[in-house]
SEDOTI-266763 format. One line per 2 residues: number of its first residue (from 1); for each residue x negated, y, z negated of N, C-alpha, C, O. Coordinates in steps of 0.2 Angstrom, whole numbers, plus 5000, padded with zeros to 4 digits. Example, Ala and Ser with C-alpha at 12.3 -4.5 7.8 and 13.67 -1.06 7.14 Angstrom:
2
1	4934/4972/4961/4938/4978/4961/4934/4984/4961/4929/4983/4958 ~ 4936/4989/4965/4932/4995/4964/4936/5000/4961/4933/5006/4960
***
This chain:
320
1	5175/4934/4531/5171/4929/4528/5164/4932/4528/5162/4938/4530 ~ 5160/4929/4524/5151/4932/4523/5150/4926/4528/5151/4921/4527
3	5146/4928/4533/5141/4923/4537/5134/4926/4536/5132/4932/4538 ~ 5130/4920/4534/5123/4923/4534/5118/4918/4538/5118/4912/4537
5	5114/4922/4543/5112/4918/4548/5104/4919/4547/5101/4924/4548 ~ 5102/4912/4545/5094/4912/4544/5092/4910/4552/5094/4905/4555
7	5087/4915/4552/5085/4917/4559/5078/4919/4561/5075/4921/4556 ~ 5076/4920/4566/5069/4923/4567/5071/4931/4565/5076/4933/4562
9	5065/4935/4566/5066/4941/4565/5071/4945/4569/5072/4943/4575 ~ 5075/4950/4567/5080/4952/4571/5077/4958/4577/5081/4960/4582
11	5072/4960/4576/5068/4963/4580/5066/4959/4586/5065/4962/4592 ~ 5065/4953/4585/5062/4949/4590/5068/4947/4595/5066/4946/4601
13	5073/4947/4594/5080/4946/4598/5080/4948/4604/5077/4953/4605 ~ 5083/4944/4608/5084/4948/4616/5092/4947/4617/5095/4942/4620
15	5094/4952/4614/5102/4950/4615/5106/4951/4620/5112/4949/4619 ~ 5103/4952/4626/5106/4951/4631/5105/4944/4635/5107/4943/4641
17	5103/4939/4631/5103/4932/4632/5103/4927/4626/5105/4922/4626 ~ 5102/4931/4620/5101/4927/4614/5109/4923/4612/5114/4927/4611
19	5109/4917/4611/5115/4914/4608/5116/4913/4602/5121/4910/4600 ~ 5111/4919/4597/5113/4918/4591/5117/4925/4589/5119/4927/4584
21	5116/4928/4595/5118/4935/4595/5125/4935/4596/5129/4938/4593 ~ 5127/4932/4603/5133/4929/4604/5139/4926/4598/5145/4927/4596
23	5135/4922/4596/5138/4920/4588/5139/4926/4586/5145/4927/4587 ~ 5136/4930/4582/5136/4936/4578/5141/4942/4583/5145/4945/4579
25	5141/4942/4588/5146/4947/4591/5153/4944/4592/5158/4948/4590 ~ 5155/4938/4593/5161/4935/4590/5163/4934/4584/5169/4934/4582
27	5158/4933/4580/5161/4933/4573/5163/4940/4570/5168/4940/4567 ~ 5159/4946/4571/5160/4953/4570/5166/4955/4573/5170/4959/4570
29	5169/4952/4579/5174/4954/4582/5181/4951/4578/5186/4954/4578 ~ 5180/4944/4575/5186/4945/4570/5183/4946/4563/5184/4942/4559
31	5181/4951/4561/5181/4954/4554/5177/4950/4551/5179/4950/4545 ~ 5172/4948/4552/5167/4943/4547/5161/4948/4545/5161/4952/4549
33	5158/4948/4542/5153/4950/4537/5146/4947/4541/5145/4941/4542 ~ 5142/4950/4542/5135/4948/4545/5131/4948/4541/5129/4954/4539
35	5127/4944/4538/5121/4945/4535/5116/4940/4537/5118/4935/4540 ~ 5109/4943/4537/5104/4940/4541/5098/4939/4535/5098/4943/4530
37	5094/4933/4535/5088/4933/4533/5083/4929/4537/5084/4926/4542 ~ 5076/4928/4534/5074/4924/4538/5070/4917/4534/5069/4918/4528
39	5069/4911/4536/5068/4906/4532/5062/4907/4527/5061/4904/4523 ~ 5058/4912/4528/5052/4914/4524/5055/4917/4519/5053/4915/4513
41	5061/4920/4519/5064/4924/4513/5068/4920/4507/5069/4922/4502 ~ 5069/4913/4510/5073/4909/4505/5067/4908/4498/5060/4908/4498
43	5072/4908/4492/5066/4905/4486/5071/4903/4481/5077/4905/4480 ~ 5068/4898/4477/5072/4896/4472/5068/4895/4465/5062/4892/4465
45	5071/4896/4460/5067/4895/4453/5072/4892/4447/5077/4894/4446 ~ 5069/4887/4444/5074/4885/4439/5075/4889/4435/5072/4894/4433
47	5082/4886/4433/5087/4890/4431/5092/4895/4434/5096/4898/4431 ~ 5090/4895/4441/5093/4900/4445/5095/4895/4452/5095/4888/4452
49	5098/4900/4458/5098/4896/4463/5095/4899/4469/5092/4904/4470 ~ 5097/4894/4474/5093/4896/4479/5095/4903/4483/5101/4905/4484
51	5090/4908/4483/5092/4915/4486/5088/4918/4491/5083/4915/4493 ~ 5091/4923/4493/5087/4925/4498/5088/4934/4496/5093/4936/4494
53	5083/4938/4499/5084/4945/4503/5088/4947/4508/5085/4947/4513 ~ 5094/4948/4509/5096/4948/4514/5098/4955/4516/5098/4960/4512
55	5100/4955/4524/5101/4962/4526/5109/4962/4528/5111/4957/4530 ~ 5113/4966/4526/5120/4966/4531/5120/4971/4537/5119/4977/4536
57	5121/4968/4542/5121/4972/4547/5128/4973/4551/5132/4968/4551 ~ 5129/4978/4555/5133/4978/4559/5131/4980/4566/5126/4984/4567
59	5135/4978/4572/5132/4977/4579/5135/4984/4582/5140/4987/4580 ~ 5129/4987/4586/5131/4994/4590/5135/4994/4596/5138/4999/4598
61	5135/4988/4599/5137/4985/4605/5133/4986/4611/5135/4986/4617 ~ 5127/4987/4608/5121/4987/4614/5119/4981/4615/5120/4977/4611
63	5114/4980/4621/5111/4974/4621/5103/4976/4621/5099/4972/4622 ~ 5101/4982/4618/5093/4983/4618/5092/4982/4613/5096/4979/4609
65	5085/4985/4610/5082/4986/4604/5087/4990/4599/5086/4989/4593 ~ 5090/4993/4601/5094/4997/4595/5102/4991/4594/5107/4994/4592
67	5101/4985/4594/5109/4982/4595/5111/4982/4588/5117/4981/4588 ~ 5108/4983/4584/5111/4982/4576/5109/4988/4573/5104/4992/4574
69	5114/4990/4568/5112/4995/4562/5111/4990/4556/5114/4984/4556 ~ 5107/4992/4550/5107/4991/4543/5114/4992/4540/5115/4998/4539
71	5117/4989/4537/5122/4992/4533/5120/4992/4524/5122/4996/4520 ~ 5116/4987/4524/5112/4987/4516/5107/4982/4517/5107/4976/4520
73	5103/4985/4514/5095/4982/4516/5093/4976/4509/5094/4978/4503 ~ 5091/4971/4510/5087/4966/4507/5090/4967/4500/5087/4970/4495
75	5096/4965/4499/5100/4963/4493/5100/4956/4491/5102/4952/4495 ~ 5095/4954/4484/5094/4947/4483/5102/4943/4484/5106/4946/4481
77	5102/4938/4486/5108/4936/4486/5109/4927/4485/5107/4923/4489 ~ 5112/4925/4481/5112/4917/4481/5115/4914/4486/5121/4915/4485
79	5113/4911/4492/5116/4907/4497/5123/4904/4496/5127/4904/4501 ~ 5124/4901/4490/5130/4899/4487/5136/4904/4487/5142/4903/4485
81	5134/4909/4488/5138/4916/4487/5141/4919/4493/5145/4924/4494 ~ 5139/4915/4498/5142/4916/4506/5148/4911/4507/5149/4907/4503
83	5151/4912/4514/5155/4907/4516/5152/4901/4521/5155/4896/4522 ~ 5147/4903/4524/5144/4899/4529/5136/4902/4529/5134/4908/4528
85	5133/4898/4530/5126/4899/4531/5124/4896/4539/5125/4890/4541 ~ 5121/4900/4543/5120/4897/4550/5112/4896/4551/5109/4901/4552
87	5110/4890/4551/5102/4890/4551/5100/4889/4559/5101/4884/4563 ~ 5097/4896/4561/5097/4897/4568/5088/4900/4570/5086/4903/4575
89	5086/4897/4566/5078/4896/4567/5076/4892/4574/5076/4886/4575 ~ 5072/4897/4578/5069/4892/4583/5064/4888/4582/5061/4888/4577
91	5064/4883/4587/5057/4878/4585/5051/4882/4586/5051/4887/4589 ~ 5046/4879/4584/5044/4872/4584/5047/4870/4575/5047/4874/4571
93	5049/4863/4575/5050/4860/4569/5044/4859/4564/5042/4853/4563 ~ 5042/4864/4562/5035/4862/4558/5036/4861/4551/5041/4859/4549
95	5031/4862/4547/5032/4861/4540/5037/4867/4537/5042/4865/4534 ~ 5036/4872/4538/5039/4877/4535/5046/4877/4536/5051/4879/4532
97	5046/4874/4544/5056/4872/4545/5057/4866/4541/5063/4866/4540 ~ 5054/4863/4539/5055/4856/4536/5057/4858/4528/5062/4856/4526
99	5051/4864/4525/5052/4864/4519/5060/4870/4518/5063/4870/4512 ~ 5061/4873/4523/5066/4877/4524/5073/4873/4523/5078/4875/4519
101	5072/4867/4527/5078/4863/4526/5079/4859/4518/5084/4858/4514 ~ 5074/4859/4517/5075/4857/4508/5077/4861/4504/5079/4859/4499
103	5076/4868/4505/5079/4874/4502/5087/4874/4503/5091/4875/4498 ~ 5088/4874/4509/5095/4875/4512/5100/4869/4508/5106/4869/4505
105	5095/4862/4509/5099/4857/4505/5100/4858/4499/5106/4856/4497 ~ 5096/4860/4494/5098/4863/4487/5104/4867/4485/5108/4867/4481
107	5102/4873/4491/5109/4877/4492/5115/4873/4493/5120/4875/4489 ~ 5115/4868/4497/5121/4865/4497/5122/4860/4491/5127/4858/4490
109	5118/4859/4487/5121/4857/4480/5124/4861/4476/5128/4860/4473 ~ 5122/4866/4477/5125/4872/4472/5131/4876/4477/5133/4882/4477
111	5132/4872/4481/5140/4874/4483/5140/4878/4490/5145/4879/4493 ~ 5133/4879/4493/5134/4882/4500/5136/4877/4505/5135/4871/4505
113	5139/4881/4512/5140/4876/4516/5135/4880/4522/5135/4886/4524 ~ 5131/4873/4525/5125/4875/4529/5128/4872/4536/5131/4867/4536
115	5127/4876/4543/5127/4874/4549/5121/4874/4553/5119/4879/4555 ~ 5119/4871/4555/5119/4863/4556/5116/4860/4548/5111/4863/4545
117	5119/4855/4547/5117/4852/4540/5110/4851/4540/5108/4849/4546 ~ 5105/4852/4533/5098/4853/4532/5096/4846/4536/5092/4845/4540
119	5100/4840/4531/5098/4834/4533/5098/4830/4539/5093/4826/4541 ~ 5104/4832/4543/5104/4831/4547/5099/4833/4554/5097/4830/4559
121	5097/4840/4553/5092/4843/4557/5086/4838/4555/5083/4835/4560 ~ 5084/4836/4548/5078/4832/4549/5078/4825/4551/5073/4822/4554
123	5084/4822/4551/5086/4817/4555/5086/4816/4563/5086/4811/4566 ~ 5086/4822/4565/5087/4821/4572/5082/4826/4575/5082/4832/4577
125	5076/4823/4575/5070/4827/4579/5072/4826/4586/5074/4821/4588 ~ 5071/4831/4589/5073/4835/4597/5071/4830/4602/5075/4828/4607
127	5065/4827/4601/5063/4821/4606/5065/4814/4604/5065/4810/4608 ~ 5065/4813/4598/5065/4805/4597/5073/4804/4595/5075/4799/4593
129	5077/4809/4595/5086/4806/4593/5087/4803/4599/5091/4799/4598 ~ 5085/4804/4604/5088/4800/4611/5087/4792/4608/5091/4788/4610
131	5081/4791/4604/5080/4782/4605/5086/4779/4602/5088/4774/4604 ~ 5091/4782/4598/5097/4779/4596/5102/4776/4599/5105/4772/4597
133	5101/4781/4607/5106/4779/4612/5101/4778/4619/5100/4782/4623 ~ 5098/4770/4619/5096/4769/4625/5100/4767/4632/5097/4766/4637
135	5107/4768/4630/5110/4765/4636/5112/4772/4640/5116/4772/4644 ~ 5108/4778/4637/5108/4783/4641/5104/4787/4642/5105/4793/4644
137	5098/4784/4642/5090/4787/4643/5088/4782/4649/5090/4777/4650 ~ 5083/4784/4652/5079/4781/4657/5073/4778/4653/5073/4778/4647
139	5068/4776/4656/5062/4772/4655/5059/4778/4649/5059/4784/4650 ~ 5058/4775/4644/5054/4780/4639/5049/4776/4633/5051/4771/4630
141	5044/4778/4634/5039/4775/4630/5037/4780/4624/5035/4786/4625 ~ 5038/4779/4616/5033/4782/4612/5028/4779/4608/5029/4774/4605
143	5022/4782/4608/5015/4779/4607/5010/4785/4605/5011/4791/4606 ~ 5005/4781/4602/4999/4783/4602/4994/4780/4606/4989/4784/4607
145	4995/4774/4609/4991/4772/4613/4990/4774/4619/4995/4774/4623 ~ 4984/4774/4622/4981/4776/4628/4984/4770/4633/4986/4770/4638
147	4982/4765/4629/4982/4758/4633/4990/4757/4635/4992/4756/4641 ~ 4995/4758/4630/5001/4758/4631/5002/4763/4637/5005/4761/4642
149	5000/4770/4638/5001/4774/4641/4999/4772/4648/5003/4773/4653 ~ 4994/4768/4649/4992/4766/4657/4996/4761/4659/4998/4761/4665
151	4998/4755/4655/5003/4750/4655/5009/4754/4659/5011/4751/4664 ~ 5013/4760/4655/5018/4761/4657/5017/4766/4664/5021/4766/4668
153	5012/4769/4664/5010/4772/4672/5009/4766/4677/5011/4766/4683 ~ 5007/4761/4675/5007/4756/4680/5013/4752/4682/5014/4748/4687
155	5017/4752/4679/5024/4749/4679/5029/4755/4683/5033/4753/4688 ~ 5029/4762/4681/5031/4767/4684/5029/4772/4690/5033/4773/4695
157	5022/4773/4688/5019/4774/4694/5021/4782/4694/5017/4786/4697 ~ 5025/4785/4692/5027/4793/4692/5030/4795/4685/5036/4793/4684
159	5026/4798/4680/5027/4798/4674/5028/4805/4673/5025/4809/4677 ~ 5030/4807/4667/5030/4813/4662/5028/4811/4655/5029/4806/4652
161	5022/4817/4652/5021/4814/4646/5022/4820/4643/5021/4825/4646 ~ 5025/4821/4636/5025/4828/4633/5025/4825/4625/5028/4820/4623
163	5021/4831/4622/5021/4830/4615/5028/4831/4612/5033/4834/4614 ~ 5028/4828/4605/5033/4827/4603/5036/4831/4599/5042/4830/4596
165	5031/4838/4597/5033/4845/4594/5033/4851/4598/5032/4856/4596 ~ 5035/4850/4605/5034/4855/4611/5041/4859/4612/5046/4855/4610
167	5041/4864/4613/5047/4867/4615/5047/4871/4621/5042/4874/4622 ~ 5052/4873/4625/5052/4877/4630/5047/4874/4636/5044/4877/4641
169	5047/4868/4636/5042/4864/4641/5035/4864/4640/5031/4862/4645 ~ 5034/4866/4633/5026/4866/4632/5023/4861/4632/5025/4856/4629
171	5018/4861/4635/5013/4854/4635/5014/4848/4639/5011/4843/4638 ~ 5019/4849/4644/5023/4843/4648/5018/4842/4654/5016/4848/4657
173	5017/4837/4656/5013/4835/4661/5016/4830/4666/5020/4825/4664 ~ 5014/4830/4672/5016/4825/4678/5012/4823/4680/5008/4826/4682
175	5011/4814/4680/5005/4811/4683/5008/4806/4689/5013/4802/4687 ~ 5006/4807/4694/5010/4803/4700/5006/4797/4701/5001/4795/4697
177	5008/4793/4707/5004/4785/4708/4996/4785/4708/4993/4780/4706 ~ 4994/4792/4710/4986/4791/4710/4984/4792/4703/4978/4792/4703
179	4986/4792/4698/4985/4791/4691/4979/4798/4689/4976/4798/4684 ~ 4979/4801/4693/4974/4807/4693/4976/4811/4686/4982/4814/4684
181	4970/4811/4681/4970/4815/4676/4973/4811/4669/4974/4813/4664 ~ 4976/4804/4671/4981/4802/4667/4976/4801/4660/4980/4801/4655
183	4970/4800/4660/4964/4798/4653/4965/4804/4649/4967/4804/4643 ~ 4963/4810/4652/4963/4816/4652/4968/4819/4647/4968/4821/4641
185	4974/4820/4651/4980/4822/4648/4982/4818/4643/4983/4821/4637 ~ 4982/4811/4643/4983/4808/4637/4979/4809/4630/4981/4808/4625
187	4972/4810/4631/4967/4810/4626/4969/4818/4622/4968/4820/4616 ~ 4972/4823/4628/4974/4830/4625/4980/4830/4622/4981/4835/4618
189	4985/4826/4623/4990/4824/4620/4991/4820/4613/4994/4821/4608 ~ 4987/4815/4615/4987/4810/4607/4980/4812/4602/4979/4809/4597
191	4977/4817/4606/4971/4818/4601/4967/4812/4599/4966/4811/4593 ~ 4965/4809/4604/4962/4804/4602/4964/4796/4600/4961/4791/4599
193	4971/4797/4601/4973/4792/4597/4976/4795/4588/4978/4791/4584 ~ 4976/4801/4588/4980/4803/4580/4986/4805/4580/4989/4805/4575
195	4989/4807/4587/4996/4810/4588/5000/4807/4592/4999/4806/4598 ~ 5007/4804/4590/5012/4802/4594/5015/4806/4600/5018/4810/4598
197	5014/4805/4607/5017/4806/4611/5022/4802/4614/5022/4796/4613 ~ 5028/4806/4620/5033/4802/4622/5031/4803/4631/5029/4808/4634
199	5032/4796/4635/5031/4796/4640/5038/4793/4644/5041/4788/4642 ~ 5039/4797/4650/5046/4794/4652/5044/4794/4661/5040/4797/4663
201	5048/4790/4664/5048/4790/4670/5050/4796/4675/5055/4799/4674 ~ 5045/4799/4679/5049/4805/4680/5055/4803/4684/5055/4798/4687
203	5060/4808/4683/5067/4807/4687/5066/4815/4694/5065/4821/4694 ~ 5066/4810/4697/5067/4816/4703/5074/4820/4703/5074/4825/4707
205	5078/4818/4700/5083/4824/4701/5084/4830/4697/5089/4834/4696 ~ 5078/4831/4694/5076/4836/4691/5075/4843/4695/5076/4848/4692
207	5074/4842/4703/5076/4845/4706/5081/4850/4707/5081/4856/4708 ~ 5087/4846/4705/5094/4849/4703/5094/4853/4698/5098/4857/4698
209	5089/4852/4693/5090/4854/4686/5090/4850/4682/5092/4844/4682 ~ 5088/4853/4676/5087/4851/4669/5094/4854/4664/5095/4859/4661
211	5098/4849/4665/5107/4852/4662/5106/4852/4654/5104/4848/4650 ~ 5109/4859/4653/5109/4859/4646/5117/4859/4645/5121/4863/4646
213	5119/4852/4641/5125/4851/4640/5128/4853/4633/5127/4848/4628 ~ 5131/4858/4630/5132/4860/4624/5139/4856/4622/5145/4857/4625
215	5138/4852/4614/5143/4851/4611/5144/4854/4605/5139/4856/4601 ~ 5150/4856/4603/5153/4861/4599/5157/4856/4595/5162/4854/4598
217	5157/4855/4589/5162/4853/4584/5164/4845/4587/5170/4843/4587 ~ 5158/4841/4590/5160/4835/4594/5163/4836/4600/5164/4830/4602
219	5164/4841/4603/5168/4842/4610/5164/4845/4615/5161/4851/4613 ~ 5162/4843/4621/5159/4846/4626/5162/4852/4629/5167/4853/4631
221	5157/4857/4629/5158/4863/4632/5159/4863/4640/5154/4862/4643 ~ 5164/4863/4643/5165/4860/4650/5162/4861/4656/5163/4859/4661
223	5155/4867/4654/5151/4869/4659/5143/4867/4655/5141/4867/4650 ~ 5140/4866/4662/5133/4864/4658/5129/4870/4663/5131/4873/4667
225	5123/4871/4659/5118/4876/4662/5111/4872/4666/5105/4871/4663 ~ 5112/4870/4673/5106/4867/4676/5101/4871/4675/5102/4877/4677
227	5096/4870/4674/5089/4875/4672/5084/4871/4679/5082/4866/4680 ~ 5084/4875/4682/5081/4873/4690/5075/4875/4690/5074/4881/4689
229	5069/4871/4690/5063/4871/4692/5062/4877/4697/5066/4877/4701 ~ 5056/4882/4698/5056/4885/4704/5049/4884/4706/5044/4883/4702
231	5048/4885/4712/5041/4884/4716/5038/4877/4716/5041/4872/4718 ~ 5032/4878/4713/5030/4869/4713/5030/4868/4706/5025/4865/4703
233	5034/4870/4702/5035/4869/4694/5038/4864/4693/5043/4862/4697 ~ 5036/4860/4688/5041/4854/4687/5045/4853/4682/5049/4848/4681
235	5044/4859/4678/5048/4860/4671/5055/4865/4673/5054/4871/4676 ~ 5061/4864/4672/5066/4867/4673/5066/4873/4666/5069/4878/4668
237	5064/4873/4661/5065/4877/4654/5066/4884/4659/5063/4885/4664 ~ 5071/4887/4654/5069/4894/4655/5064/4898/4654/5063/4903/4657
239	5060/4897/4648/5056/4899/4645/5050/4898/4650/5046/4903/4651 ~ 5049/4891/4655/5045/4891/4659/5046/4894/4666/5044/4891/4671
241	5050/4899/4667/5053/4901/4673/5058/4897/4676/5058/4898/4682 ~ 5062/4893/4673/5068/4889/4679/5073/4895/4679/5073/4901/4675
243	5077/4892/4684/5082/4897/4686/5089/4894/4683/5090/4888/4684 ~ 5093/4897/4679/5099/4893/4676/5105/4894/4681/5108/4899/4683
245	5107/4889/4681/5114/4888/4685/5119/4885/4682/5119/4879/4682 ~ 5125/4889/4678/5131/4886/4676/5135/4881/4682/5137/4882/4687
247	5137/4876/4679/5141/4870/4684/5145/4867/4680/5143/4867/4674 ~ 5152/4864/4682/5155/4861/4679/5151/4854/4676/5146/4852/4679
249	5154/4851/4671/5149/4845/4670/5153/4840/4675/5159/4840/4676 ~ 5147/4834/4677/5149/4829/4679/5151/4824/4676/5152/4824/4670
251	5154/4818/4680/5158/4813/4677/5152/4809/4671/5155/4807/4666 ~ 5147/4809/4673/5141/4807/4668/5139/4810/4662/5139/4807/4657
253	5138/4817/4663/5138/4823/4656/5143/4821/4651/5142/4820/4645 ~ 5148/4821/4655/5155/4821/4650/5154/4814/4645/5153/4815/4639
255	5154/4808/4650/5152/4803/4649/5147/4802/4642/5147/4797/4638 ~ 5142/4806/4642/5136/4806/4638/5139/4810/4632/5140/4808/4626
257	5141/4815/4634/5145/4821/4627/5150/4817/4624/5150/4817/4618 ~ 5153/4815/4628/5159/4812/4624/5157/4805/4619/5161/4804/4615
259	5153/4802/4620/5151/4797/4618/5146/4799/4611/5148/4795/4607 ~ 5143/4803/4611/5138/4806/4607/5141/4811/4601/5139/4812/4595
261	5145/4815/4604/5148/4821/4602/5152/4819/4595/5151/4824/4591 ~ 5155/4815/4593/5160/4814/4587/5155/4811/4583/5156/4813/4577
263	5149/4806/4584/5144/4803/4581/5139/4808/4579/5136/4805/4574 ~ 5137/4814/4581/5133/4819/4581/5136/4824/4575/5133/4826/4570
265	5143/4825/4577/5148/4829/4571/5149/4826/4566/5150/4829/4561 ~ 5150/4821/4566/5150/4817/4559/5146/4818/4555/5147/4819/4549
267	5140/4818/4557/5133/4819/4553/5132/4826/4551/5127/4827/4547 ~ 5137/4831/4553/5135/4838/4550/5131/4840/4556/5125/4842/4555
269	5133/4840/4562/5129/4843/4567/5135/4847/4571/5138/4843/4575 ~ 5137/4853/4570/5142/4858/4573/5140/4859/4580/5145/4858/4585
271	5133/4860/4581/5132/4862/4588/5125/4857/4589/5120/4855/4586 ~ 5127/4856/4596/5121/4851/4598/5120/4852/4606/5125/4852/4610
273	5114/4852/4608/5113/4855/4615/5109/4848/4618/5104/4845/4615 ~ 5111/4845/4622/5111/4839/4626/5106/4841/4632/5107/4847/4634
275	5102/4837/4634/5098/4840/4640/5098/4831/4644/5097/4826/4642 ~ 5101/4833/4652/5102/4828/4654/5099/4830/4662/5100/4836/4665
277	5095/4825/4664/5091/4826/4671/5095/4819/4675/5094/4813/4675 ~ 5098/4822/4679/5102/4817/4683/5108/4813/4680/5114/4815/4680
279	5106/4806/4678/5112/4802/4674/5107/4801/4669/5106/4795/4670 ~ 5103/4804/4665/5098/4801/4661/5100/4806/4656/5101/4812/4658
281	5100/4805/4648/5098/4809/4643/5092/4809/4642/5089/4803/4640 ~ 5088/4816/4641/5082/4817/4639/5079/4820/4631/5074/4819/4628
283	5085/4823/4629/5083/4827/4624/5090/4828/4621/5095/4827/4624 ~ 5090/4829/4615/5096/4830/4610/5093/4836/4605/5090/4835/4600
285	5095/4841/4607/5092/4848/4603/5097/4851/4598/5102/4854/4599 ~ 5095/4850/4591/5100/4852/4585/5096/4859/4582/5100/4862/4578
287	5092/4861/4583/5089/4866/4580/5092/4872/4580/5094/4876/4575 ~ 5091/4874/4586/5094/4882/4588/5096/4881/4596/5091/4882/4600
289	5102/4877/4598/5102/4875/4605/5105/4884/4607/5109/4888/4603 ~ 5103/4884/4613/5104/4891/4617/5108/4890/4625/5110/4884/4626
291	5110/4894/4628/5112/4896/4635/5119/4896/4634/5122/4895/4638 ~ 5122/4899/4629/5129/4902/4627/5129/4908/4631/5134/4909/4634
293	5125/4912/4632/5128/4918/4637/5127/4918/4643/5131/4922/4647 ~ 5123/4914/4646/5121/4912/4652/5128/4908/4656/5130/4910/4661
295	5130/4904/4651/5137/4899/4654/5143/4904/4654/5147/4903/4658 ~ 5143/4908/4649/5149/4913/4649/5149/4917/4653/5153/4917/4657
297	5143/4921/4654/5143/4927/4661/5143/4924/4668/5144/4928/4673 ~ 5142/4917/4669/5142/4915/4675/5150/4909/4676/5152/4908/4682
299	5153/4908/4672/5159/4905/4672/5164/4907/4668/5169/4903/4668 ~ 5163/4913/4665/5170/4915/4660/5172/4911/4655/5177/4912/4651
301	5170/4906/4655/5172/4902/4648/5167/4905/4643/5161/4906/4644 ~ 5171/4906/4635/5167/4910/4630/5165/4905/4625/5168/4904/4619
303	5160/4901/4627/5156/4898/4621/5155/4899/4615/5156/4895/4610 ~ 5154/4906/4614/5153/4909/4608/5160/4909/4603/5160/4908/4597
305	5166/4910/4607/5172/4910/4604/5174/4901/4602/5176/4899/4596 ~ 5173/4897/4606/5173/4890/4605/5169/4888/4598/5171/4884/4593
307	5163/4892/4598/5159/4889/4593/5161/4892/4585/5161/4889/4579 ~ 5164/4899/4588/5166/4902/4579/5172/4898/4578/5174/4897/4572
309	5177/4896/4584/5182/4893/4582/5182/4885/4578/5186/4882/4575 ~ 5176/4882/4580/5175/4875/4577/5171/4878/4570/5172/4874/4566
311	5168/4883/4568/5166/4885/4563/5171/4888/4557/5170/4887/4551 ~ 5176/4891/4560/5181/4892/4555/5185/4886/4554/5188/4886/4548
313	5186/4882/4558/5192/4875/4557/5186/4871/4552/5189/4868/4547 ~ 5180/4871/4552/5176/4867/4547/5176/4869/4540/5177/4865/4535
315	5176/4876/4541/5175/4878/4533/5183/4878/4530/5184/4876/4524 ~ 5189/4879/4535/5195/4877/4532/5197/4872/4530/5202/4872/4526
317	5193/4865/4534/5193/4860/4532/5190/4857/4527/5191/4851/4525 ~ 5185/4860/4524/5180/4859/4519/5175/4854/4521/5171/4852/4517
319	5175/4853/4529/5169/4848/4529/5164/4852/4531/5165/4858/4534 ~ 5157/4849/4529/5150/4852/4529/5148/4853/4537/5143/4855/4538
***
């Protein structure tokens, strides 16, 4: 099959830990053709179809900068002429990402198969998607109002504030019972009331890790990656220096994943990354979930094989 990965530039990959690379490696081992382009390459013109200049690549077996070779370069191809398109552009979900989902949705109307579905990517912003599942989350507030934030702090005393468009732990603040800098932090994040932010009660279980629970085809991977904050850091994100430790799913992890997995899969989300701190769901990641390689390296469970299995089943069944 021809698999088109819509992703960041290939020369920015870190193949020793990149989940998209793990997908590519597993797909190549099964004889599938690997194609690649960037979201900015997508184009459409009346009378034609959504197309892009694509690279066909082969893997070299290395995990350094020479991890791929170009088999054929920048041949313009209609997306509907591939067997599957994997949207793997990393966050942030900005205007250009939004526009790319509309082009990919047009490609679907032309017969393309896109994973995760473009409409589902738009409908599940990674911070706000948890609002649909209040039974699994801790105390949470979404607001522009500084007064709302102050009230929430007075009630819960120890809180986390974060922007809705952040990634990798960017822009996350903790304010303790003394309320030190609460006003300044709120003004920074809500831009004087112009921007919506999220506030959550601080979960002390973060010291044991911010767990990434992967759900593939509606089924949970049996291991999570607990991203444990280091030193005085409150953030467990790997991008913020957290240490990743794979561990079996807890009963609560499995309860959350089993409840959400089929619901999200039915909406066209083949791959989801749930973030869980203690017993509380904190985010639902759908744009480009990671942690494949860390889990596989530490446990031996082949996450990429589970993903390509699910992709092949979905294609064979005709489900998008």
